[in-house]
N, C-alpha and C positions, 0 to 999 in steps of 0.2 A: 451659102446656106451648112451650118454646122452640124456635125456629127451627134445627135441625140446622145450617142454615149459617152460621155466624158472620160476623156482617159490621162492620166496621168504618163508623161513619159522621164522616168530618169536616168540619167547620163553616169556612168563613173567610169570618170579614165582612168588609166595606169596609175597616173601620178598620184591620183588620192587614194587608190588600194594600195600602191605601195608605200606613201606613208603612214595610213590606218594600219599596214602590215607592222612597220620600225616601230609605231607607236607601242602593241601590241607588245613588241616584243622586247621596248624598253620599261613600260609597265612591269611586263616579268621578271626583268633584271631588278628593277626597284625592288620590289615585292621580296623579291630572293634577298636581297643586300638586307632589309628588314628583321627579313624571319632569323637568318643568319647573326644580327645583332641582338636579336631577343633572346638566342638561346644563347647565345655570349653574358647576356647580363645574368643571367640565372644560372651560367656557372660562376660566376665571378661574385656572386652572391652566397655559395654557397662557398668556395675556395677561399675569397678573400676576406669576410666577414667572420670567418672562424667556425663558421654553423657545424652542429653538429647533431646526432639525433637523428630520430626518427624526421624530424624536419626538412635537416639536411639530404636525406636518402629520398625522398618526398621527391622534393624540387631537382634533384637530378634526375629523377626517376622521369620527372617530367619533361625536363630540359633535353632529354633523351628522346622522349615519346615524340615531343615536338618537332624534333630534328629530323627525325625519320619519315615522320607524316609530312613536313611542311617543305623542309627542304629539297628545291628545286621541283616541288609539284606547282607551283603555278607558272614558274617557267618553262614546264613543259607543255601547260596548257594554252600560255603564251604562243609559244613556238607550234602547238597544232595550231590554233585560232587561225595563225596568219599564215599557213599553209593552207588551211581551209579555203580562206580568203584568196589566194590565188588558184587555185584548183577550180573553184566558183566564176571565179572571170574568163581561167581559160574553157570551161562549159560552155557560159556563156558564149564569147568569141566563137567558139565550134557550134555552137546552135543558128549564129548569125549567121552564120558562110554558109550555112544549109538552107536558110531564108533566103538570102540575098545572092 
């Protein structure tokens, strides 16, 4: 006779966690590259197209702001998330040792 309380048991092995950690890091690196390219395009529009005046100043300021706010931000978040995944698995492993 089965247990009346249904339970779903999820097993996440170290290989899965390691691969997901790597996926987060790669995604963060790719997003960082996209942001770098975006800022580079903004700067090229101003410099190479010979823009001047208020439009050029505003685009330059926007490029500076985008770079200061976004560069490495997503990369840092992905690195933190990967670290949190490892910490979570370590905590679960410790809790399992106490139970078993």
